[in-house]
C-alpha positions in Angstrom: 0.0 0.0 0.0 1.4 3.4 -0.9 2.2 6.1 1.6 -0.4 8.8 2.2 1.9 11.5 0.6 2.1 9.4 -2.6 -1.7 9.0 -2.8 -3.2 11.7 -5.2 -6.6 11.4 -3.6 -5.2 12.0 -0.1 -3.2 15.0 -1.4 -6.4 16.4 -3.0 -8.3 16.0 0.2 -5.5 17.6 2.2 -5.2 20.6 -0.2 -9.0 21.1 0.0 -9.0 21.0 3.8 -6.0 23.3 4.0 -7.6 25.8 1.6 -10.9 25.7 3.6 -9.1 26.3 6.9 -7.0 29.2 5.5 -10.2 30.7 4.1 -11.8 30.6 7.6 -8.8 32.0 9.2 -8.6 34.9 6.8 -12.3 35.5 6.8 -12.6 35.6 10.6 -9.5 37.8 10.9 -11.2 40.4 8.7 -14.5 40.4 10.6 -15.0 42.9 13.4 -17.5 42.4 16.2 -20.2 44.2 14.3 -19.9 41.8 11.4 -20.1 38.8 13.7 -23.1 40.5 15.4 -24.8 40.8 12.0 -24.1 37.1 11.4 -25.6 36.2 14.7 -28.8 38.1 13.9 -29.1 36.4 10.5 -28.7 33.0 12.1 -31.4 33.8 14.7 -33.8 34.8 11.9 -32.9 31.6 10.0 -33.4 29.3 12.9 -36.7 31.1 13.9 -38.0 30.9 10.3 -37.1 27.3 10.0 -38.9 26.5 13.3 -42.0 28.4 12.2 -42.2 26.6 8.8 -41.6 23.2 10.5 -44.3 23.7 13.1 -46.8 24.8 10.6 -46.2 21.9 8.2 -43.4 19.4 8.1 -44.2 18.7 4.5 -43.8 22.3 3.7 -40.4 22.3 5.5 -39.3 19.4 3.2 -40.5 21.3 0.2 -38.5 24.4 1.3 -35.4 22.3 1.8 -35.6 21.1 -1.8 -35.5 24.7 -3.0 -32.3 25.5 -1.1 -29.4 25.7 -3.6 -25.7 25.0 -3.0 -24.8 28.7 -2.7 -27.3 29.2 0.1 -26.1 26.1 1.9 -22.5 27.2 1.6 -23.4 30.6 3.0 -25.2 28.9 5.9 -22.1 26.8 6.6 -19.8 29.8 6.4 -22.0 31.8 8.9 -22.2 28.7 11.1 -18.4 28.4 11.2 -17.9 32.1 11.9 -20.3 32.0 14.9 -18.6 28.9 16.2 -15.2 30.6 16.1 -16.7 33.7 17.8 -18.2 31.6 20.5 -14.9 29.8 21.1 -13.0 33.0 21.2 -15.3 34.5 23.8 -15.8 31.3 25.9 -19.5 31.0 25.1 -21.1 27.5 25.0 -22.8 27.1 21.6 -23.3 23.3 21.7 -27.1 23.4 21.4 -26.7 25.7 18.4 -24.1 23.5 16.8 -26.2 20.4 17.2 -29.3 22.0 15.9 -27.5 23.7 13.0 -25.8 20.5 11.8 -29.0 18.6 12.1 -30.9 21.2 10.1 -28.2 21.1 7.4 -28.5 17.3 7.3 -32.3 17.7 7.0 -31.9 20.2 4.2 -29.5 18.0 2.3 -31.9 15.0 2.7 -29.9 12.8 5.0 -32.1 13.3 8.1 -35.7 12.1 8.4 -38.5 14.5 9.0 -39.6 12.9 12.3 -36.1 12.9 13.8 -35.6 16.6 12.7 -38.9 17.5 14.4 -37.8 15.9 17.7 -34.4 17.6 17.5 -36.1 20.9 16.9 -38.4 20.6 19.8 -35.5 19.6 22.1 -32.9 22.2 21.0 -34.8 25.2 19.7 -35.0 27.1 23.0 -31.4 26.2 24.2 -30.1 27.1 20.7 -31.7 30.6 20.7 -30.6 31.2 24.3 -27.0 30.3 23.3 -27.1 32.6 20.3 -28.5 35.4 22.4 -25.6 34.9 24.9 -23.2 35.4 22.1 -25.2 38.4 20.8 -25.0 40.1 24.2 -21.2 39.5 24.4 -20.8 41.0 20.9 -23.0 44.0 21.8 -20.8 44.7 24.8 -17.7 44.3 22.7 -19.0 46.6 20.0 -19.6 49.3 22.7 -16.1 49.0 24.0 -14.7 49.1 20.5 -16.7 52.2 19.7 -15.4 53.8 22.9 -11.8 53.0 21.9 -12.3 54.4 18.4 -13.8 57.6 19.7 -11.1 58.0 22.3 -8.4 57.5 19.6 -10.0 60.1 17.3 -10.2 62.5 20.3 -6.5 62.1 21.0 -5.6 62.7 17.3 -7.9 65.7 17.3 -6.3 67.0 20.5 -2.8 66.7 19.1 -3.8 68.4 15.8 -5.5 71.3 17.6 -2.6 71.7 20.0 -0.3 72.0 17.0 -2.8 74.6 15.5 -2.7 76.6 18.8 1.1 76.5 18.8 1.1 77.6 15.1 -1.2 80.6 16.0 1.2 81.5 18.9 4.2 81.5 16.6 2.4 83.6 14.0 1.2 86.1 16.6 4.7 86.4 18.2 6.4 86.8 14.8 4.0 89.6 13.9 4.6 91.3 17.2 8.3 90.8 16.8 8.2 92.3 13.3 6.5 95.5 14.5 8.8 95.7 17.5 11.8 95.4 15.1 10.4 98.1 12.8 9.0 100.5 15.4 10.4 99.5 18.7 12.8 101.6 20.9 16.4 100.5 21.3 19.7 100.4 19.4 19.4 96.8 18.4 16.8 94.0 18.0 17.6 92.4 21.4 17.1 95.8 23.2 13.9 96.4 21.2 12.5 93.0 22.2 13.5 93.5 25.8 11.7 96.8 26.0 8.6 95.4 24.3 8.4 92.2 26.5 4.8 93.2 27.6 3.6 93.0 24.0 5.2 89.6 23.6 3.6 88.5 26.8 0.3 89.9 25.6 0.4 87.7 22.5 1.1 84.6 24.7 -1.8 85.6 26.9 -4.2 86.0 24.0 -3.4 82.6 22.7 -3.7 81.1 26.2 -7.2 82.6 26.5 -8.2 81.3 23.1 -6.7 77.8 23.7 -9.7 76.3 25.5 -12.0 77.5 22.7 -9.7 76.0 20.1 -9.6 72.7 22.0 -13.2 72.3 22.9 -14.8 70.9 26.0 -14.1 67.1 25.4 -10.4 67.7 24.6 -9.9 69.9 27.6 -11.5 67.2 29.7 -9.1 64.7 28.2 -6.2 66.9 29.1 -7.4 67.2 32.7 -7.7 63.4 32.9 -4.1 63.1 31.7 -3.1 65.5 34.5 -5.1 63.5 37.0 -7.6 66.3 37.7 -10.7 64.2 36.7 -11.7 60.5 36.9 -12.9 60.1 33.3 -11.1 60.8 30.1 -14.2 62.3 28.5 -17.9 62.7 29.3 -20.4 60.3 27.9 -22.7 61.7 25.3 -26.1 62.4 26.7 
């Protein structure tokens, strides 16, 4: 018997599995919590719709399953895998969902009898929905934290940019004052003129200092106070 590495069929299976695994890795890496939350909502709607159809008429459920094409089934499997990965990452038990979803897939592909699917649906529907809602709650919390982090990062960037703007205004004001002092100030040289006109230079600094809070805005000033330890929160929550 030939070694597995020399078997073309084994190599083909291995390549297919590797490609599918890499696709899941790359796909999940690109999805943020909001994307997974949308997947969770779609799956809840799918499971609820399937249960409604099955309860109304098992024969209709069989008919619906015959109308599901390969593309839809592949999309279902993809969403299923993404949710399983999300549950594993967050430590959420999705076993009822996994069992119900795999059973439904088997039913849709014709490998699970109607009666058995009905029993599984009765036993696992509520635990499945409960498990998915546990995942949904975790994702909602995570989305909120992510949004706070993004807003904080934007606020920090804005603070740095506006501080640079304030410094630029200060430089321009002092240069203008220095120019007029050089042209019209009293003294034999520039140093003496600047020394005699120190109050005008201080006035320019004072004007920019007064304007600084207005340039920064309330949220950025609050962030500065938080950095200095003068407040407990980096920024106030929007009302």
